[in-house]
N, C-alpha and C positions, 0 to 999 in steps of 0.2 A: 738698425743695421740692415743692409740690403745684400742681395746676392752679388757675388763677385764674378761677374760675367767675363769669360775669357774666350768664348767661341768654341767651335768644334775642334778639339785636339785629337790627334791620333792616339788610340789606346790599343794595348796588346794584352792578350790573355794566353793561356797555355796553348789553345788551339786556334785563336782568332786574332785578326787585325780589324779594328774598328776605325774606319777612315772616312774622310770627306768623299762624297760622290763626285764623279767627273762626268762630263757629257758623253764620254766614250763608254759609260756603263749602261747606256740605254738598251742595247740588245740583251745584255745579261739580266737587267731588271725586268724587261718584258718576258723573257724566256723563263727565268727562274721563279718568279712569284707574281708579278703585277698583272699578268694575263690570266691567271688561274682563278676561276670562280670559287673553288674550294678555299683558296687562301683568303680571298676578299669577302667571303660569305658573311662574316661578322664585323667587317670594317665599314668605314663611312664613305669610302670611294669605290666606284664600280671597277670591274676588271678593265684593264687597258685594252682598247680595241686593236691597237697596232703599236709598232715601235715609235711612231711619231708622238703618240700620247705620252709614252715613257720619256721621250726626249724633251717634250715640253715641260713635264714635271721636273726633270733634272735641270733644265735651264733656269727655272725658278729657284730651285734649291741651291744651285751653284752661285747664283747672284746673291742669295741670302747669306752666304758664308761671310760676306763683308761685315755683317753685324756681329757684335760681340755677344749678343743674347740669342744667337741662333745655334741650335744643336741638332744635327741630323747626321747619323752615321750609316755607312754601308757596312754590312756584316760580311766579312771575307774570311773563310777558313784558310789557314796557312797552307793547307795541302791542296788548295783549289786555284793555284796561280794567283791572279789578282782579281778574280771574278766574284762579285757580290752575290749573296744568296738571300738577302733580306735587308731590312732597315730597322733602326731604332732611333727614336728622337724624343725631344721635349715637345710635346704637343700643346702644352699649356704651362703658364708660369704666373706666379703672383709674388712680386718682389716684396710687398708689404709684410707677408707672412713667411717669406723665404721658402716658397713651395714650388716644386717642379712636378709636372704631370707627364708621365712617360707613356708612349705608345710604340708598338712594335709589330712586325710581321716577318715571316720567313717562308721560303719555298717549301712546298709539301714534301719534297724529297729529303729534307733535313729535319722534319718533325720528329719528336720523341728521341732525340740524341743528346739532349742537354745543352744544345748550342744556344738557344735563346736564354736559358738561365745563366749561362756563362757570360753572354753579352749584357744582360740586364744587371748582373752583379758588378761588372766592370763600369757600366754607366752610372750605377748608383754610387759606387766608390768615388768616381770622378765628381759627381754632383755634391756629395757630402764633403769630400776632401779639398777640392779645388774651388768649386763655386760656393761652398759653404751653405748649402741648402739646409734648412731645418726639417723640412718634410718632403718626402718623395712619395707620390701617389700614382695609382693607375686604376683602371676599371676594365671590366669585361662583361659581355653578354653572358648570363648564366647558362645559356645553351652552348657556350664554348668553354667548358670547364677546364680544358687543358691550359688556356691562357691564365686562369686563376691559379692553376698548379705551379706555373712558372713564378708567379708573384709570391706564393707561399714558400716555394723552394728558396727564394731570395730573401726570406725573412720578413716580408711584408705581412702585416696583420689585417685580417678581415674586419672592415668597419661597418659593413651593412649593405643592404640592398635598397636602391632607390627604384621604386616601381614606376614603370612607364616614363622613365626620365631621360631616355637616350633614343637615338635612331641610328640604325645601320642598314646594310643592304637587305635585311629581313623585315624592315619597317620599324615601328616604334617598339622599344624593348626595355626590359628592366636593366639595371646596371649594378653589378657587384663591385664594391669599392674596397681597395686595399691601400695601405700606406705604411711607411716606416719613418720614424723620427730619428734625427741624428742621435738623440739621447738614448735610443733603444739599440744602437749598434753594438 
C-alpha cells in the first residue's frame, strides 16, 4: 500500500484556516515570521533579508502545489483577516513505509497560545484520514523544548535523541524525534 496523495487541501479548525500560500502572502510572511531571527533560530533556513526572499520562496511553493504529493499550509487565524502567521508542511515522506515528516514555524507574537498544536492536530488528522499515513513524525533541537511540547500535546511519542545528527542555524545539533502511528490514535 502507498500513501494516497491528494495535495494541499484547505483545512479548518476552531480558530484557524490552513490554506495554500499565495504570492500575495509575501509581505505577511516576511513581517510575521520569516524575518525574525528568534523564529528561525532552530530552523534550517536563515531569516529572510527582505520581502524579495519571501516572494521567491512563495513562488517555489505556489508552483509546487501542482504536485499531488506536496503539502504546505499557511496558518491563518480566523480573527486575523486572511493574513498568515506561520507555516506547517510535510518536509519529508517515505511512501514505502507510509511515513510523513512534519515541520512547522509560527511568528513569535503567536507563541504559547496553542495555535501550533491546533494546526499540527489538524494536519495529522488529514494525513492519517485522507492520505492514509501509517506514521507521522517530527523532530526538534533539544534546545528548543517548546517545539517538543507541541509534539507531545498532539499525542506524538518520544522515540529518542540522535546525537549530532542534524544542522540548524545554531550549527550541528542533536535531534529529539517524536512520532505517532495510525494504530496509536
